[in-house]
N, CA, C and O atoms as a Tripos MOL2 file, in Angstrom:
@<TRIPOS>MOLECULE
protein
  280   279    70     0     0
PROTEIN
NO_CHARGES

@<TRIPOS>ATOM
      1 N           0.8410   -1.1730    0.0000 N.3       1 MET1
      2 CA          0.0000    0.0000    0.0000 C.3       1 MET1
      3 C           0.8920    1.2430    0.0000 C.2       1 MET1
      4 O           1.8000    1.3710    0.8220 O.2       1 MET1
      5 N           0.6240    2.1330   -0.9130 N.am      2 MET2
      6 CA          1.4100    3.3640   -1.0370 C.3       2 MET2
      7 C           0.8630    4.4420   -0.0980 C.2       2 MET2
      8 O          -0.3480    4.6140    0.0430 O.2       2 MET2
      9 N           1.7770    5.1480    0.5280 N.am      3 VAL3
     10 CA          1.4000    6.2590    1.3990 C.3       3 VAL3
     11 C           1.5570    7.5430    0.6070 C.2       3 VAL3
     12 O           2.6190    7.8070    0.0430 O.2       3 VAL3
     13 N           0.4960    8.3450    0.5660 N.am      4 THR4
     14 CA          0.5570    9.6030   -0.1680 C.3       4 THR4
     15 C           1.3150   10.6480    0.6400 C.2       4 THR4
     16 O           1.5170   10.4950    1.8450 O.2       4 THR4
     17 N           1.7270   11.7050   -0.0370 N.am      5 GLU5
     18 CA          2.4210   12.8110    0.6290 C.3       5 GLU5
     19 C           1.5270   13.4330    1.7010 C.2       5 GLU5
     20 O           1.9950   13.7770    2.7860 O.2       5 GLU5
     21 N           0.2480   13.5740    1.3930 N.am      6 GLU6
     22 CA         -0.6940   14.1480    2.3640 C.3       6 GLU6
     23 C          -0.7890   13.2740    3.6120 C.2       6 GLU6
     24 O          -0.7990   13.7880    4.7310 O.2       6 GLU6
     25 N          -0.8600   11.9630    3.4250 N.am      7 GLU7
     26 CA         -0.9180   11.0470    4.5640 C.3       7 GLU7
     27 C           0.3630   11.1210    5.3910 C.2       7 GLU7
     28 O           0.3160   11.0800    6.6200 O.2       7 GLU7
     29 N           1.4910   11.2270    4.7210 N.am      8 ARG8
     30 CA          2.7760   11.3110    5.4050 C.3       8 ARG8
     31 C           2.8480   12.5840    6.2550 C.2       8 ARG8
     32 O           3.4260   12.5770    7.3420 O.2       8 ARG8
     33 N           2.2600   13.6710    5.7560 N.am      9 ASN9
     34 CA          2.2680   14.9400    6.4890 C.3       9 ASN9
     35 C           1.3150   14.9320    7.6770 C.2       9 ASN9
     36 O           1.4250   15.7790    8.5640 O.2       9 ASN9
     37 N           0.3840   13.9870    7.7030 N.am     10 ASN10
     38 CA         -0.5980   13.9130    8.7890 C.3      10 ASN10
     39 C          -0.1480   13.0220    9.9410 C.2      10 ASN10
     40 O          -0.9340   12.7490   10.8470 O.2      10 ASN10
     41 N           1.0910   12.5670    9.9220 N.am     11 VAL11
     42 CA          1.6030   11.6810   10.9670 C.3      11 VAL11
     43 C           2.2000   12.5130   12.0970 C.2      11 VAL11
     44 O           2.9540   13.4560   11.8580 O.2      11 VAL11
     45 N           1.8530   12.1520   13.3270 N.am     12 LEU12
     46 CA          2.4170   12.8210   14.5000 C.3      12 LEU12
     47 C           3.5590   11.9860   15.0610 C.2      12 LEU12
     48 O           3.5540   10.7590   14.9560 O.2      12 LEU12
     49 N           4.5300   12.6540   15.6530 N.am     13 THR13
     50 CA          5.6050   11.9340   16.3260 C.3      13 THR13
     51 C           5.0840   11.4060   17.6630 C.2      13 THR13
     52 O           4.0360   11.8340   18.1490 O.2      13 THR13
     53 N           5.8250   10.4800   18.2420 N.am     14 VAL14
     54 CA          5.4500    9.9330   19.5460 C.3      14 VAL14
     55 C           5.4060   11.0510   20.5860 C.2      14 VAL14
     56 O           4.5030   11.0820   21.4220 O.2      14 VAL14
     57 N           6.3620   11.9540   20.5410 N.am     15 SER15
     58 CA          6.3790   13.0430   21.5290 C.3      15 SER15
     59 C           5.1830   13.9780   21.3410 C.2      15 SER15
     60 O           4.6500   14.4970   22.3210 O.2      15 SER15
     61 N           4.7570   14.1990   20.0960 N.am     16 GLN16
     62 CA          3.5780   15.0280   19.8590 C.3      16 GLN16
     63 C           2.3200   14.3500   20.4020 C.2      16 GLN16
     64 O           1.4740   15.0050   21.0120 O.2      16 GLN16
     65 N           2.1980   13.0530   20.1820 N.am     17 VAL17
     66 CA          1.0490   12.3050   20.7040 C.3      17 VAL17
     67 C           1.0440   12.3720   22.2290 C.2      17 VAL17
     68 O          -0.0020   12.5710   22.8470 O.2      17 VAL17
     69 N           2.2190   12.2060   22.8250 N.am     18 HIS18
     70 CA          2.3440   12.2750   24.2800 C.3      18 HIS18
     71 C           1.9440   13.6630   24.7880 C.2      18 HIS18
     72 O           1.2040   13.7840   25.7640 O.2      18 HIS18
     73 N           2.4380   14.7050   24.1200 N.am     19 GLU19
     74 CA          2.1270   16.0740   24.5360 C.3      19 GLU19
     75 C           0.6310   16.3580   24.4190 C.2      19 GLU19
     76 O           0.0430   16.9740   25.3090 O.2      19 GLU19
     77 N           0.0170   15.9140   23.3300 N.am     20 VAL20
     78 CA         -1.4260   16.0970   23.1630 C.3      20 VAL20
     79 C          -2.1720   15.3720   24.2750 C.2      20 VAL20
     80 O          -3.1390   15.9020   24.8220 O.2      20 VAL20
     81 N          -1.7320   14.1700   24.6130 N.am     21 GLY21
     82 CA         -2.3620   13.4220   25.6990 C.3      21 GLY21
     83 C          -2.2800   14.1570   27.0230 C.2      21 GLY21
     84 O          -3.2590   14.2190   27.7670 O.2      21 GLY21
     85 N          -1.1140   14.7160   27.3210 N.am     22 LEU22
     86 CA         -0.9510   15.4830   28.5620 C.3      22 LEU22
     87 C          -1.8430   16.7250   28.5690 C.2      22 LEU22
     88 O          -2.4670   17.0500   29.5800 O.2      22 LEU22
     89 N          -1.8920   17.4090   27.4300 N.am     23 LEU23
     90 CA         -2.7220   18.6080   27.3380 C.3      23 LEU23
     91 C          -4.2050   18.2730   27.4550 C.2      23 LEU23
     92 O          -4.9580   19.0040   28.0980 O.2      23 LEU23
     93 N          -4.6270   17.1720   26.8360 N.am     24 LEU24
     94 CA         -6.0280   16.7560   26.9550 C.3      24 LEU24
     95 C          -6.3720   16.4150   28.4020 C.2      24 LEU24
     96 O          -7.4670   16.7210   28.8730 O.2      24 LEU24
     97 N          -5.4380   15.7840   29.0990 N.am     25 GLY25
     98 CA         -5.6440   15.4960   30.5140 C.3      25 GLY25
     99 C          -5.7980   16.7700   31.3260 C.2      25 GLY25
    100 O          -6.6340   16.8470   32.2260 O.2      25 GLY25
    101 N          -4.9850   17.7690   31.0010 N.am     26 LYS26
    102 CA         -5.0610   19.0550   31.6940 C.3      26 LYS26
    103 C          -6.4010   19.7320   31.4120 C.2      26 LYS26
    104 O          -7.0480   20.2480   32.3230 O.2      26 LYS26
    105 N          -6.8110   19.7270   30.1420 N.am     27 VAL27
    106 CA         -8.0960   20.3240   29.7730 C.3      27 VAL27
    107 C          -9.2330   19.6130   30.5040 C.2      27 VAL27
    108 O         -10.1440   20.2620   31.0200 O.2      27 VAL27
    109 N          -9.1820   18.2880   30.5500 N.am     28 TRP28
    110 CA        -10.2180   17.5020   31.2280 C.3      28 TRP28
    111 C         -10.2950   17.8840   32.7070 C.2      28 TRP28
    112 O         -11.3790   18.1190   33.2410 O.2      28 TRP28
    113 N          -9.1340   17.9440   33.3610 N.am     29 ALA29
    114 CA         -9.1010   18.2620   34.7910 C.3      29 ALA29
    115 C          -9.6110   19.6770   35.0550 C.2      29 ALA29
    116 O         -10.4020   19.8930   35.9730 O.2      29 ALA29
    117 N          -9.1610   20.6310   34.2570 N.am     30 LEU30
    118 CA         -9.5980   22.0140   34.4530 C.3      30 LEU30
    119 C         -11.0830   22.1750   34.1470 C.2      30 LEU30
    120 O         -11.7710   22.9590   34.8000 O.2      30 LEU30
    121 N         -11.5730   21.4450   33.1690 N.am     31 THR31
    122 CA        -12.9970   21.4930   32.8440 C.3      31 THR31
    123 C         -13.8250   20.9610   34.0030 C.2      31 THR31
    124 O         -14.8900   21.4970   34.3100 O.2      31 THR31
    125 N         -13.3370   19.9080   34.6440 N.am     32 ARG32
    126 CA        -14.0410   19.3800   35.8270 C.3      32 ARG32
    127 C         -14.0830   20.4240   36.9370 C.2      32 ARG32
    128 O         -15.1060   20.5870   37.6030 O.2      32 ARG32
    129 N         -12.9690   21.1310   37.1360 N.am     33 VAL33
    130 CA        -12.9330   22.1890   38.1500 C.3      33 VAL33
    131 C         -13.9640   23.2630   37.8180 C.2      33 VAL33
    132 O         -14.7030   23.7140   38.6930 O.2      33 VAL33
    133 N         -14.0070   23.6680   36.5550 N.am     34 LEU34
    134 CA        -14.9600   24.7060   36.1510 C.3      34 LEU34
    135 C         -16.4000   24.2300   36.2960 C.2      34 LEU34
    136 O         -17.2660   25.0000   36.7110 O.2      34 LEU34
    137 N         -16.6630   22.9800   35.9600 N.am     35 ASN35
    138 CA        -18.0150   22.4350   36.1050 C.3      35 ASN35
    139 C         -18.4320   22.4020   37.5690 C.2      35 ASN35
    140 O         -19.5640   22.7510   37.9040 O.2      35 ASN35
    141 N         -17.5200   21.9850   38.4380 N.am     36 GLN36
    142 CA        -17.8290   21.9740   39.8680 C.3      36 GLN36
    143 C         -18.0460   23.3990   40.3780 C.2      36 GLN36
    144 O         -18.9380   23.6520   41.1870 O.2      36 GLN36
    145 N         -17.2230   24.3140   39.8970 N.am     37 ALA37
    146 CA        -17.3530   25.7100   40.3260 C.3      37 ALA37
    147 C         -18.7100   26.2760   39.9300 C.2      37 ALA37
    148 O         -19.2910   27.0660   40.6740 O.2      37 ALA37
    149 N         -19.2130   25.8850   38.7820 N.am     38 SER38
    150 CA        -20.5050   26.4050   38.3280 C.3      38 SER38
    151 C         -21.6470   25.8910   39.1950 C.2      38 SER38
    152 O         -22.7160   26.4990   39.2360 O.2      38 SER38
    153 N         -21.4270   24.7740   39.8880 N.am     39 LYS39
    154 CA        -22.4610   24.2040   40.7500 C.3      39 LYS39
    155 C         -22.4520   24.8130   42.1550 C.2      39 LYS39
    156 O         -23.4230   24.6970   42.9040 O.2      39 LYS39
    157 N         -21.3540   25.4520   42.4880 N.am     40 ILE40
    158 CA        -21.2170   26.0500   43.8180 C.3      40 ILE40
    159 C         -21.9300   27.4050   43.8230 C.2      40 ILE40
    160 O         -21.9390   28.1210   42.8220 O.2      40 ILE40
    161 N         -22.5110   27.7310   44.9420 N.am     41 GLU41
    162 CA        -23.1750   29.0320   45.0460 C.3      41 GLU41
    163 C         -22.1970   30.1420   44.7120 C.2      41 GLU41
    164 O         -21.0070   30.0540   45.0140 O.2      41 GLU41
    165 N         -22.7100   31.1720   44.0940 N.am     42 HIS42
    166 CA        -21.8810   32.2700   43.5860 C.3      42 HIS42
    167 C         -20.9360   32.8470   44.6420 C.2      42 HIS42
    168 O         -19.7920   33.1680   44.3200 O.2      42 HIS42
    169 N         -21.3720   32.9860   45.8690 N.am     43 GLY43
    170 CA        -20.5500   33.5950   46.9080 C.3      43 GLY43
    171 C         -19.3950   32.7350   47.3770 C.2      43 GLY43
    172 O         -18.5190   33.2290   48.0870 O.2      43 GLY43
    173 N         -19.3620   31.4650   47.0050 N.am     44 HIS44
    174 CA        -18.3430   30.5510   47.5270 C.3      44 HIS44
    175 C         -17.2210   30.2580   46.5420 C.2      44 HIS44
    176 O         -16.3490   29.4390   46.8350 O.2      44 HIS44
    177 N         -17.2220   30.8990   45.3980 N.am     45 ILE45
    178 CA        -16.1880   30.6030   44.4020 C.3      45 ILE45
    179 C         -15.3730   31.8730   44.1310 C.2      45 ILE45
    180 O         -15.9140   32.9770   44.0700 O.2      45 ILE45
    181 N         -14.1030   31.6900   43.9760 N.am     46 ASN46
    182 CA        -13.1870   32.7820   43.6820 C.3      46 ASN46
    183 C         -13.1930   33.0100   42.1670 C.2      46 ASN46
    184 O         -12.7500   32.1480   41.4090 O.2      46 ASN46
    185 N         -13.6920   34.1650   41.7290 N.am     47 ASN47
    186 CA        -13.7750   34.4560   40.2940 C.3      47 ASN47
    187 C         -12.4080   34.4450   39.6250 C.2      47 ASN47
    188 O         -12.2900   34.0790   38.4560 O.2      47 ASN47
    189 N         -11.3750   34.8450   40.3590 N.am     48 HIS48
    190 CA        -10.0160   34.8190   39.8030 C.3      48 HIS48
    191 C          -9.6140   33.3860   39.4450 C.2      48 HIS48
    192 O          -8.9900   33.1550   38.4090 O.2      48 HIS48
    193 N          -9.9690   32.4330   40.2970 N.am     49 THR49
    194 CA         -9.6550   31.0230   40.0480 C.3      49 THR49
    195 C         -10.3630   30.5310   38.7980 C.2      49 THR49
    196 O          -9.7730   29.8220   37.9820 O.2      49 THR49
    197 N         -11.6230   30.9050   38.6470 N.am     50 VAL50
    198 CA        -12.3910   30.4990   37.4660 C.3      50 VAL50
    199 C         -11.7740   31.0930   36.2060 C.2      50 VAL50
    200 O         -11.6210   30.3960   35.2030 O.2      50 VAL50
    201 N         -11.4180   32.3730   36.2500 N.am     51 ARG51
    202 CA        -10.8040   33.0100   35.0820 C.3      51 ARG51
    203 C          -9.4680   32.3630   34.7380 C.2      51 ARG51
    204 O          -9.1710   32.1380   33.5650 O.2      51 ARG51
    205 N          -8.6680   32.0650   35.7490 N.am     52 ALA52
    206 CA         -7.3620   31.4380   35.5120 C.3      52 ALA52
    207 C          -7.5330   30.0510   34.9030 C.2      52 ALA52
    208 O          -6.8050   29.6900   33.9780 O.2      52 ALA52
    209 N          -8.4790   29.2740   35.4070 N.am     53 ALA53
    210 CA         -8.7130   27.9350   34.8680 C.3      53 ALA53
    211 C          -9.2120   28.0160   33.4330 C.2      53 ALA53
    212 O          -8.7930   27.2290   32.5850 O.2      53 ALA53
    213 N         -10.1030   28.9600   33.1570 N.am     54 THR54
    214 CA        -10.6180   29.1360   31.7970 C.3      54 THR54
    215 C          -9.4910   29.5150   30.8460 C.2      54 THR54
    216 O          -9.4130   28.9940   29.7330 O.2      54 THR54
    217 N          -8.6210   30.4150   31.2780 N.am     55 THR55
    218 CA         -7.4760   30.8180   30.4570 C.3      55 THR55
    219 C          -6.5560   29.6310   30.1950 C.2      55 THR55
    220 O          -6.0800   29.4560   29.0740 O.2      55 THR55
    221 N          -6.3020   28.8180   31.2090 N.am     56 ASP56
    222 CA         -5.4550   27.6320   31.0430 C.3      56 ASP56
    223 C          -6.0670   26.6470   30.0580 C.2      56 ASP56
    224 O          -5.3580   26.0620   29.2400 O.2      56 ASP56
    225 N          -7.3890   26.4600   30.1340 N.am     57 VAL57
    226 CA         -8.0690   25.5600   29.1940 C.3      57 VAL57
    227 C          -7.8780   26.0680   27.7690 C.2      57 VAL57
    228 O          -7.5240   25.2960   26.8780 O.2      57 VAL57
    229 N          -8.1080   27.3490   27.5480 N.am     58 MET58
    230 CA         -8.0000   27.9060   26.2000 C.3      58 MET58
    231 C          -6.5650   27.8280   25.6750 C.2      58 MET58
    232 O          -6.3590   27.5400   24.4960 O.2      58 MET58
    233 N          -5.5780   28.0760   26.5260 N.am     59 LYS59
    234 CA         -4.1800   27.9600   26.1050 C.3      59 LYS59
    235 C          -3.8560   26.5200   25.7110 C.2      59 LYS59
    236 O          -3.1850   26.2820   24.7060 O.2      59 LYS59
    237 N          -4.3310   25.5690   26.5010 N.am     60 SER60
    238 CA         -4.0770   24.1590   26.2020 C.3      60 SER60
    239 C          -4.7390   23.7420   24.9010 C.2      60 SER60
    240 O          -4.1510   23.0060   24.1090 O.2      60 SER60
    241 N          -5.9570   24.2090   24.6780 N.am     61 VAL61
    242 CA         -6.6590   23.8950   23.4300 C.3      61 VAL61
    243 C          -5.8890   24.4750   22.2430 C.2      61 VAL61
    244 O          -5.7530   23.8130   21.2140 O.2      61 VAL61
    245 N          -5.3880   25.6920   22.3740 N.am     62 GLU62
    246 CA         -4.6050   26.3020   21.2940 C.3      62 GLU62
    247 C          -3.3210   25.5060   21.0320 C.2      62 GLU62
    248 O          -2.9280   25.3360   19.8780 O.2      62 GLU62
    249 N          -2.6670   25.0170   22.0880 N.am     63 GLN63
    250 CA         -1.4650   24.2010   21.9120 C.3      63 GLN63
    251 C          -1.7990   22.9020   21.1850 C.2      63 GLN63
    252 O          -1.0560   22.4700   20.3050 O.2      63 GLN63
    253 N          -2.9100   22.2860   21.5520 N.am     64 ILE64
    254 CA         -3.3350   21.0500   20.8890 C.3      64 ILE64
    255 C          -3.5990   21.3250   19.4140 C.2      64 ILE64
    256 O          -3.1660   20.5610   18.5510 O.2      64 ILE64
    257 N          -4.3080   22.4090   19.1210 N.am     65 LYS65
    258 CA         -4.6020   22.7580   17.7290 C.3      65 LYS65
    259 C          -3.3170   22.9980   16.9390 C.2      65 LYS65
    260 O          -3.2180   22.6010   15.7780 O.2      65 LYS65
    261 N          -2.3360   23.6450   17.5610 N.am     66 ALA66
    262 CA         -1.0690   23.9110   16.8770 C.3      66 ALA66
    263 C          -0.3400   22.6120   16.5520 C.2      66 ALA66
    264 O           0.2090   22.4540   15.4620 O.2      66 ALA66
    265 N          -0.3370   21.6860   17.5050 N.am     67 ILE67
    266 CA          0.3320   20.4010   17.2750 C.3      67 ILE67
    267 C          -0.3610   19.6320   16.1580 C.2      67 ILE67
    268 O           0.2960   19.0410   15.3010 O.2      67 ILE67
    269 N          -1.6960   19.6420   16.1730 N.am     68 LEU68
    270 CA         -2.4570   18.8860   15.1760 C.3      68 LEU68
    271 C          -2.5640   19.6180   13.8430 C.2      68 LEU68
    272 O          -2.9790   19.0340   12.8420 O.2      68 LEU68
    273 N          -2.1900   20.8920   13.8290 N.am     69 GLY69
    274 CA         -2.2290   21.6570   12.5920 C.3      69 GLY69
    275 C          -3.6360   22.0080   12.1470 C.2      69 GLY69
    276 O          -3.9260   22.0580   10.9510 O.2      69 GLY69
    277 N          -4.5090   22.2510   13.1130 N.am     70 VAL70
    278 CA         -5.8960   22.6200   12.7780 C.3      70 VAL70
    279 C          -6.2030   24.0200   13.2370 C.2      70 VAL70
    280 O          -7.3180   24.5030   13.0430 O.2      70 VAL70
@<TRIPOS>BOND
     1     1     2 1
     2     2     3 1
     3     3     4 2
     4     3     5 am
     5     5     6 1
     6     6     7 1
     7     7     8 2
     8     7     9 am
     9     9    10 1
    10    10    11 1
    11    11    12 2
    12    11    13 am
    13    13    14 1
    14    14    15 1
    15    15    16 2
    16    15    17 am
    17    17    18 1
    18    18    19 1
    19    19    20 2
    20    19    21 am
    21    21    22 1
    22    22    23 1
    23    23    24 2
    24    23    25 am
    25    25    26 1
    26    26    27 1
    27    27    28 2
    28    27    29 am
    29    29    30 1
    30    30    31 1
    31    31    32 2
    32    31    33 am
    33    33    34 1
    34    34    35 1
    35    35    36 2
    36    35    37 am
    37    37    38 1
    38    38    39 1
    39    39    40 2
    40    39    41 am
    41    41    42 1
    42    42    43 1
    43    43    44 2
    44    43    45 am
    45    45    46 1
    46    46    47 1
    47    47    48 2
    48    47    49 am
    49    49    50 1
    50    50    51 1
    51    51    52 2
    52    51    53 am
    53    53    54 1
    54    54    55 1
    55    55    56 2
    56    55    57 am
    57    57    58 1
    58    58    59 1
    59    59    60 2
    60    59    61 am
    61    61    62 1
    62    62    63 1
    63    63    64 2
    64    63    65 am
    65    65    66 1
    66    66    67 1
    67    67    68 2
    68    67    69 am
    69    69    70 1
    70    70    71 1
    71    71    72 2
    72    71    73 am
    73    73    74 1
    74    74    75 1
    75    75    76 2
    76    75    77 am
    77    77    78 1
    78    78    79 1
    79    79    80 2
    80    79    81 am
    81    81    82 1
    82    82    83 1
    83    83    84 2
    84    83    85 am
    85    85    86 1
    86    86    87 1
    87    87    88 2
    88    87    89 am
    89    89    90 1
    90    90    91 1
    91    91    92 2
    92    91    93 am
    93    93    94 1
    94    94    95 1
    95    95    96 2
    96    95    97 am
    97    97    98 1
    98    98    99 1
    99    99   100 2
   100    99   101 am
   101   101   102 1
   102   102   103 1
   103   103   104 2
   104   103   105 am
   105   105   106 1
   106   106   107 1
   107   107   108 2
   108   107   109 am
   109   109   110 1
   110   110   111 1
   111   111   112 2
   112   111   113 am
   113   113   114 1
   114   114   115 1
   115   115   116 2
   116   115   117 am
   117   117   118 1
   118   118   119 1
   119   119   120 2
   120   119   121 am
   121   121   122 1
   122   122   123 1
   123   123   124 2
   124   123   125 am
   125   125   126 1
   126   126   127 1
   127   127   128 2
   128   127   129 am
   129   129   130 1
   130   130   131 1
   131   131   132 2
   132   131   133 am
   133   133   134 1
   134   134   135 1
   135   135   136 2
   136   135   137 am
   137   137   138 1
   138   138   139 1
   139   139   140 2
   140   139   141 am
   141   141   142 1
   142   142   143 1
   143   143   144 2
   144   143   145 am
   145   145   146 1
   146   146   147 1
   147   147   148 2
   148   147   149 am
   149   149   150 1
   150   150   151 1
   151   151   152 2
   152   151   153 am
   153   153   154 1
   154   154   155 1
   155   155   156 2
   156   155   157 am
   157   157   158 1
   158   158   159 1
   159   159   160 2
   160   159   161 am
   161   161   162 1
   162   162   163 1
   163   163   164 2
   164   163   165 am
   165   165   166 1
   166   166   167 1
   167   167   168 2
   168   167   169 am
   169   169   170 1
   170   170   171 1
   171   171   172 2
   172   171   173 am
   173   173   174 1
   174   174   175 1
   175   175   176 2
   176   175   177 am
   177   177   178 1
   178   178   179 1
   179   179   180 2
   180   179   181 am
   181   181   182 1
   182   182   183 1
   183   183   184 2
   184   183   185 am
   185   185   186 1
   186   186   187 1
   187   187   188 2
   188   187   189 am
   189   189   190 1
   190   190   191 1
   191   191   192 2
   192   191   193 am
   193   193   194 1
   194   194   195 1
   195   195   196 2
   196   195   197 am
   197   197   198 1
   198   198   199 1
   199   199   200 2
   200   199   201 am
   201   201   202 1
   202   202   203 1
   203   203   204 2
   204   203   205 am
   205   205   206 1
   206   206   207 1
   207   207   208 2
   208   207   209 am
   209   209   210 1
   210   210   211 1
   211   211   212 2
   212   211   213 am
   213   213   214 1
   214   214   215 1
   215   215   216 2
   216   215   217 am
   217   217   218 1
   218   218   219 1
   219   219   220 2
   220   219   221 am
   221   221   222 1
   222   222   223 1
   223   223   224 2
   224   223   225 am
   225   225   226 1
   226   226   227 1
   227   227   228 2
   228   227   229 am
   229   229   230 1
   230   230   231 1
   231   231   232 2
   232   231   233 am
   233   233   234 1
   234   234   235 1
   235   235   236 2
   236   235   237 am
   237   237   238 1
   238   238   239 1
   239   239   240 2
   240   239   241 am
   241   241   242 1
   242   242   243 1
   243   243   244 2
   244   243   245 am
   245   245   246 1
   246   246   247 1
   247   247   248 2
   248   247   249 am
   249   249   250 1
   250   250   251 1
   251   251   252 2
   252   251   253 am
   253   253   254 1
   254   254   255 1
   255   255   256 2
   256   255   257 am
   257   257   258 1
   258   258   259 1
   259   259   260 2
   260   259   261 am
   261   261   262 1
   262   262   263 1
   263   263   264 2
   264   263   265 am
   265   265   266 1
   266   266   267 1
   267   267   268 2
   268   267   269 am
   269   269   270 1
   270   270   271 1
   271   271   272 2
   272   271   273 am
   273   273   274 1
   274   274   275 1
   275   275   276 2
   276   275   277 am
   277   277   278 1
   278   278   279 1
   279   279   280 2
@<TRIPOS>SUBSTRUCTURE
     1 MET1         2 RESIDUE 1 A MET
     2 MET2         6 RESIDUE 1 A MET
     3 VAL3        10 RESIDUE 1 A VAL
     4 THR4        14 RESIDUE 1 A THR
     5 GLU5        18 RESIDUE 1 A GLU
     6 GLU6        22 RESIDUE 1 A GLU
     7 GLU7        26 RESIDUE 1 A GLU
     8 ARG8        30 RESIDUE 1 A ARG
     9 ASN9        34 RESIDUE 1 A ASN
    10 ASN10       38 RESIDUE 1 A ASN
    11 VAL11       42 RESIDUE 1 A VAL
    12 LEU12       46 RESIDUE 1 A LEU
    13 THR13       50 RESIDUE 1 A THR
    14 VAL14       54 RESIDUE 1 A VAL
    15 SER15       58 RESIDUE 1 A SER
    16 GLN16       62 RESIDUE 1 A GLN
    17 VAL17       66 RESIDUE 1 A VAL
    18 HIS18       70 RESIDUE 1 A HIS
    19 GLU19       74 RESIDUE 1 A GLU
    20 VAL20       78 RESIDUE 1 A VAL
    21 GLY21       82 RESIDUE 1 A GLY
    22 LEU22       86 RESIDUE 1 A LEU
    23 LEU23       90 RESIDUE 1 A LEU
    24 LEU24       94 RESIDUE 1 A LEU
    25 GLY25       98 RESIDUE 1 A GLY
    26 LYS26      102 RESIDUE 1 A LYS
    27 VAL27      106 RESIDUE 1 A VAL
    28 TRP28      110 RESIDUE 1 A TRP
    29 ALA29      114 RESIDUE 1 A ALA
    30 LEU30      118 RESIDUE 1 A LEU
    31 THR31      122 RESIDUE 1 A THR
    32 ARG32      126 RESIDUE 1 A ARG
    33 VAL33      130 RESIDUE 1 A VAL
    34 LEU34      134 RESIDUE 1 A LEU
    35 ASN35      138 RESIDUE 1 A ASN
    36 GLN36      142 RESIDUE 1 A GLN
    37 ALA37      146 RESIDUE 1 A ALA
    38 SER38      150 RESIDUE 1 A SER
    39 LYS39      154 RESIDUE 1 A LYS
    40 ILE40      158 RESIDUE 1 A ILE
    41 GLU41      162 RESIDUE 1 A GLU
    42 HIS42      166 RESIDUE 1 A HIS
    43 GLY43      170 RESIDUE 1 A GLY
    44 HIS44      174 RESIDUE 1 A HIS
    45 ILE45      178 RESIDUE 1 A ILE
    46 ASN46      182 RESIDUE 1 A ASN
    47 ASN47      186 RESIDUE 1 A ASN
    48 HIS48      190 RESIDUE 1 A HIS
    49 THR49      194 RESIDUE 1 A THR
    50 VAL50      198 RESIDUE 1 A VAL
    51 ARG51      202 RESIDUE 1 A ARG
    52 ALA52      206 RESIDUE 1 A ALA
    53 ALA53      210 RESIDUE 1 A ALA
    54 THR54      214 RESIDUE 1 A THR
    55 THR55      218 RESIDUE 1 A THR
    56 ASP56      222 RESIDUE 1 A ASP
    57 VAL57      226 RESIDUE 1 A VAL
    58 MET58      230 RESIDUE 1 A MET
    59 LYS59      234 RESIDUE 1 A LYS
    60 SER60      238 RESIDUE 1 A SER
    61 VAL61      242 RESIDUE 1 A VAL
    62 GLU62      246 RESIDUE 1 A GLU
    63 GLN63      250 RESIDUE 1 A GLN
    64 ILE64      254 RESIDUE 1 A ILE
    65 LYS65      258 RESIDUE 1 A LYS
    66 ALA66      262 RESIDUE 1 A ALA
    67 ILE67      266 RESIDUE 1 A ILE
    68 LEU68      270 RESIDUE 1 A LEU
    69 GLY69      274 RESIDUE 1 A GLY
    70 VAL70      278 RESIDUE 1 A VAL
């Protein structure tokens, strides 16, 4: 079976796969924190913590997109 140039360009290295896995784990964990925070009464959550977690999620998603080339 012949591999096309496009298929060859779509291959990730082991380190890229590992990095994406770590980033997905981070996104998953931070998303759980944000989901739990949304369930807590407004007066009991630190808005700075929510903003920081949201920023971390978005940065991780951007890193994943950069690695995957999307």
